[in-house]
C-alpha positions in Angstrom: 13.5 -43.9 22.9 12.0 -42.6 19.5 13.3 -39.3 20.8 16.9 -40.3 20.9 16.6 -42.5 17.6 15.1 -39.5 15.6 17.4 -37.3 17.5 14.3 -34.7 18.2 16.4 -33.4 21.0 18.2 -31.4 18.5 15.0 -29.8 17.3 13.3 -29.2 20.3 13.9 -28.6 24.3 12.4 -31.4 25.5 12.5 -31.9 29.3 13.1 -35.4 31.2 9.2 -36.6 31.0 9.6 -35.8 27.2 7.6 -32.7 27.5 8.3 -29.7 24.8 10.0 -26.9 26.9 8.2 -23.8 26.1 8.0 -25.1 22.5 11.1 -23.8 21.7 12.8 -25.4 18.2 16.4 -25.1 18.1 16.9 -26.1 14.3 14.9 -27.8 11.4 14.8 -31.7 11.5 16.6 -33.0 8.2 15.2 -36.6 8.7 12.6 -37.0 6.1 9.1 -38.0 7.5 9.0 -39.9 10.6 7.9 -43.4 10.6 7.2 -45.9 13.1 9.5 -48.5 13.3 6.8 -51.2 13.5 4.8 -50.5 11.1 6.4 -47.8 8.7 3.1 -44.8 8.9 4.3 -41.7 9.3 3.9 -40.8 13.2 1.1 -38.4 13.5 -0.4 -39.7 16.9 2.3 -37.6 19.0 2.4 -33.9 18.4 5.7 -33.3 18.6 6.4 -35.8 16.0 3.6 -34.6 13.3 5.2 -31.3 14.2 8.8 -32.3 13.3 7.1 -33.9 9.9 5.6 -30.3 9.3 9.0 -28.2 10.3 10.8 -29.9 7.1 9.0 -28.3 4.9 8.3 -25.0 6.8 10.3 -22.7 4.6 9.0 -24.0 1.4 5.5 -23.8 2.6 5.5 -20.5 3.5 6.7 -19.5 0.6 4.1 -21.4 -1.6 1.5 -19.4 0.2 3.6 -15.8 -0.6 3.2 -17.1 -4.1 -0.4 -17.9 -4.2 -1.4 -14.8 -2.2 0.8 -12.5 -5.0 -0.6 -14.6 -7.7 -4.3 -13.5 -6.2 -3.1 -10.2 -6.0 -2.1 -9.7 -9.6 -5.0 -11.2 -10.8 -7.4 -8.5 -8.6 -5.1 -5.8 -9.2 -5.7 -6.3 -13.0 -9.4 -6.9 -13.1 -9.5 -3.7 -11.3 -7.5 -1.6 -14.0 -9.4 -3.1 -17.2 -12.7 -2.6 -15.0 -11.7 1.2 -14.6 -10.8 1.4 -17.8 -14.3 0.3 -18.9 -16.3 2.7 -16.8 -14.0 5.3 -18.3 -14.2 4.4 -21.9 -18.2 3.7 -21.8 -19.4 6.7 -19.5 -20.5 9.0 -22.6 -22.6 5.8 -24.1 -23.9 5.0 -20.5 -25.1 9.0 -21.0 -27.0 8.6 -24.1 -28.7 5.6 -22.7 -30.4 7.9 -19.8 -34.0 9.3 -20.8 -35.1 12.5 -19.8 -38.5 12.3 -20.1 -41.2 11.4 -17.3 -41.1 7.5 -18.3 -37.4 7.4 -17.9 -37.4 7.0 -14.1 -37.6 2.9 -14.1 -34.9 2.5 -16.8 -32.7 5.1 -15.6 -32.7 3.8 -12.1 -31.9 0.1 -13.7 -29.2 1.5 -15.5 -27.6 3.3 -12.8 -27.7 0.4 -10.5 -26.0 -2.0 -13.0 -23.3 0.3 -13.6 -22.7 1.4 -9.9 -22.4 -2.3 -9.3 -19.3 -2.8 -11.6 -16.6 -2.7 -9.3 -18.7 -4.6 -6.6 -17.4 -8.1 -7.8 -13.7 -7.1 -7.5 -13.8 -5.5 -4.2 -15.8 -8.6 -2.9 -13.2 -11.2 -4.3 -10.8 -8.8 -2.6 -12.3 -9.0 1.1 -13.3 -12.6 1.0 -9.8 -13.7 0.0 -8.1 -11.5 2.6 -10.5 -12.7 5.3 -10.3 -16.4 4.0 -6.6 -16.9 3.5 -4.6 -13.6 3.7 -5.6 -12.8 7.2 -5.4 -16.4 9.0 -2.1 -17.2 7.1 -0.7 -13.8 8.7 -1.9 -14.7 12.0 -0.9 -18.2 12.1 2.4 -17.3 10.8 2.7 -14.9 13.7 1.8 -17.4 16.4 4.4 -20.2 14.7 7.0 -17.6 15.3 6.0 -17.0 18.8 5.9 -20.6 19.3 9.2 -21.8 17.4 11.1 -18.5 19.2 14.1 -19.0 16.9 14.6 -16.3 14.7 17.1 -18.4 12.8 14.6 -20.5 11.7 11.5 -18.4 11.5 11.2 -14.9 11.9 8.3 -12.3 12.8 7.6 -11.4 9.7 5.9 -7.7 8.6 3.8 -9.0 5.8 2.3 -6.5 3.4 -0.2 -8.4 1.8 -3.0 -7.9 4.2 -2.8 -4.1 3.8 -2.3 -4.9 0.3 -5.7 -6.2 -0.4 -7.3 -3.7 1.9 -5.4 -0.9 -0.8 -7.4 -3.1 -4.0 -10.7 -2.5 -1.9 -10.1 1.1 -1.4 -9.1 1.6 -5.2 -12.3 0.1 -6.2 -14.1 2.3 -3.8 -12.8 5.3 -5.2 -13.8 4.3 -8.7 -16.8 3.7 -7.7 -17.6 6.8 -5.9 -16.4 9.1 -8.4 -18.1 7.1 -11.5 -21.6 7.9 -9.1 -20.4 11.4 -8.8 -20.2 12.0 -12.6 -23.6 9.9 -13.1 -25.3 12.5 -10.1 -23.7 15.2 -12.0 -25.0 14.0 -15.4 -28.6 13.6 -14.1 -28.7 17.4 -12.7 -28.0 18.1 -16.3 -31.1 16.4 -17.8 -33.7 18.5 -19.2 -37.4 17.8 -18.3 -36.0 15.0 -15.8 -39.4 13.7 -13.9 -39.9 13.3 -10.4 -38.3 9.7 -10.2 -35.0 10.8 -11.5 -34.7 13.9 -9.4 -35.5 11.3 -6.8 -32.5 9.0 -8.0 -30.1 11.8 -8.4 -30.5 12.8 -4.6 -30.4 9.7 -3.6 -26.8 9.1 -5.3 -25.7 12.4 -3.6 -26.6 11.1 -0.3 -25.3 7.6 -1.0 -21.6 9.6 -2.4 -21.5 11.6 0.9 -22.3 8.9 3.3 -19.9 6.3 1.5 -17.1 8.4 1.2 -17.3 10.2 4.0 -17.0 6.9 5.7 -14.0 5.6 3.6 -12.2 8.5 4.3 -12.5 7.7 8.3 -11.6 3.9 7.5 -8.5 4.6 5.3 -7.5 6.4 8.4 -7.3 3.3 10.3 -5.6 1.2 7.7 -2.8 3.8 7.1 -1.9 3.9 10.8 -1.2 0.1 10.1 0.5 0.8 7.1 2.6 2.9 9.2 3.2 0.5 12.1 4.7 -1.9 9.4 6.8 0.5 7.9 4.9 0.2 4.5 6.0 3.5 2.9 4.8 3.2 -0.5 1.0 1.8 0.5 0.8 4.8 2.9 1.2 7.4 0.0 -1.5 5.0 -1.8 -3.6 5.6 0.6 -3.1 8.8 1.7 -3.9 9.8 -2.2 -6.9 7.8 -2.3 -7.9 9.7 1.1 -7.2 13.3 -0.7 -9.2 12.4 -3.4 -12.4 11.4 -1.4 -11.6 14.6 -0.1 -12.3 16.3 -3.2 -15.4 14.3 -3.8 -16.9 15.8 -1.2 -15.7 19.2 -1.7 -17.5 18.9 -5.2 -21.0 18.0 -3.1 -19.8 21.0 -1.0 -19.2 18.6 2.3 -16.7 18.9 4.6 -14.5 15.8 4.8 -12.9 16.8 8.2 -9.5 15.7 6.8 -6.6 17.9 7.2 -5.7 18.1 3.2 -2.7 20.3 4.2 -0.9 18.1 6.6 -1.9 14.3 4.4 -0.2 16.4 1.3 3.0 17.2 3.5 3.2 14.0 4.4 3.1 12.5 0.7 5.6 14.7 0.0 8.1 13.6 2.5 7.4 9.9 1.9 7.8 10.5 -2.3 10.9 12.3 -1.3 12.2 10.4 1.3 12.0 6.8 -0.2 12.7 7.6 -4.1 12.7 3.8 -4.9 9.4 3.0 -3.8 6.7 5.9 -2.7 9.0 8.3 -4.9 7.5 6.3 -7.8 4.2 8.2 -7.1 5.9 11.7 -7.4 4.0 12.8 -10.6 0.8 11.3 -9.0 1.4 13.5 -6.1 2.2 16.7 -8.3 -0.9 16.1 -10.2 -3.0 15.8 -7.1 -1.5 18.8 -5.5 -2.4 21.1 -8.6 -6.2 20.0 -8.2 -5.7 20.7 -4.5 -4.5 24.0 -4.7 -7.0 25.1 -7.3 -9.7 23.2 -5.7 -10.9 21.3 -8.9 -11.2 17.5 -9.7 -9.6 15.6 -12.0 -12.0 14.2 -15.1 -10.5 10.2 -13.4 -8.4 9.6 -10.6 -6.8 7.0 -12.5 -5.5 8.9 -14.7 -3.2 10.6 -12.3 -1.2 7.5 -11.9 1.8 6.9 -14.6 1.8 3.6 -16.0 5.4 2.6 -13.9 3.2 3.3 -11.1 0.7 0.6 -12.2 3.8 -2.5 -12.9 3.9 -3.7 -9.4 1.0 -5.1 -9.4 1.6 -7.4 -11.8 4.8 -8.2 -10.8 3.6 -10.1 -8.0 2.4 -13.2 -10.1 6.0 -13.4 -11.5 8.1 -14.8 -8.5 10.0 -17.5 -8.8 10.2 -20.2 -6.1 13.6 -20.3 -3.9 14.0 -16.8 -4.3 11.8 -15.0 -1.6 14.0 -12.4 0.3 13.5 -10.2 3.6 14.3 -6.8 4.0 15.5 -4.6 7.1 12.0 -4.4 8.1 11.1 -7.9 7.6 9.1 -7.4 4.3 9.0 -10.3 2.2 9.9 -9.8 -1.5 10.9 -11.6 -4.6 14.5 -11.7 -5.3 14.0 -12.7 -9.0 12.1 -9.7 -9.5 13.0 -6.5 -6.9 16.8 -5.4 -6.1 15.0 -4.4 -3.4 12.1 -4.4 -1.1 9.0 -2.8 -3.1 7.3 -1.9 0.0 9.8 0.3 1.9 13.3 0.5 -0.1 16.3 2.6 0.5 15.8 6.0 2.7 17.3 9.3 1.8 17.8 12.1 4.4 15.7 15.4 3.7 17.6 18.0 2.8 19.2 20.7 4.9 17.3 23.9 5.0 20.1 26.7 4.8 18.9 29.6 7.0 18.1 32.6 4.8 21.0 35.3 4.6 20.3 39.1 5.0 23.7 40.5 3.4 22.8 43.7 4.8 23.0 42.6 8.4 26.0 40.2 7.6 28.6 43.0 5.7 29.2 46.5 6.9 29.5 48.4 3.4 31.5 51.3 5.0 34.1 48.8 6.3 34.6 46.9 3.2 35.4 50.7 1.3 37.2 51.5 3.9 39.3 48.2 3.9 40.0 49.0 0.1 40.7 52.7 0.4 43.4 52.4 3.2 45.0 49.2 2.2 49.0 49.3 1.4 50.5 47.8 -2.1 50.2 44.3 -2.7 53.2 41.9 -1.8 53.9 38.4 -3.1 55.4 35.7 -1.3 56.0 32.3 -2.1 54.1 30.8 1.2 51.1 33.4 1.3 51.0 34.5 -2.1 49.7 37.9 -3.2 48.6 39.8 0.2 47.7 43.3 1.1 49.5 45.3 4.0 
């Protein structure tokens, strides 16, 4: 009776026994909160009535999650940029606090430990929020789309946020490892370093080797995830970090196992093929390619990034409710901030490679000379213009 009164047969496909068939939702309810006709309380004891109540605000609820996740992402991005800048500006002062004498071991160990944990708090916040909020949201959203089975109401969305939080984590790891490399190289230069400090230096080297090599492998898995979701810009950023870690390992004379030439070619194709998204990192790619070609390492990897490449993280918090859009690859993005999807964007066909032509093989010089030598006088006609017989 209540199904008929509330027109829920237009919301669900319900069989004669009142059972929802396959959970298929045919349209969103526009009924207001469903309440009992006797007590006027919201109908929460029956599953399909409670689901109908929740479905009425489905679109707004999903967008609220997008907004919350984007705000947190912007916050982490700003903290990451600030902490990286602090590490860069304070390195010289840090080295001046290190003690080269035999009594400096304990002091040096403490100073290195404190500095080495600068990025730890940010990467921990990123992974915790991803595990506690982003991953459950994305998985539940996929389950809900499967339950609804109606793309007019809810499509299967290719959410980029889980991989974006992974990106923040790897950005923090790169900053930490390159700073550890600089600390290690400085400790090797200390004169009259005691045995304790030498042990600290070797411990740093082992840590850098182990963690950088492990992150190169982990990045490979995340790159595959970004490819599956067609996240072109994120794929480039992850590959840039992967090559950067390769350069760190190379400084330690350690083989990373990464095919750098293949990776750099992939980046080139992406920045050229998707100019509005991955293409924002073209200058970063060119700078990184220079270091790869010369076997050098930049003073700071973050300096490879231009200011405009850092703007995207801050823009996620500027979303206006009611403007969420979805691109052809089902990436949600803020229509109030972006004219097109910031994850994939338009694709440009690669330029056609013209085959090289050897003029000596195509032209016959003697035949060319014979033509001009043996031709008759020119004639003119209105139809053909100037011709030779």
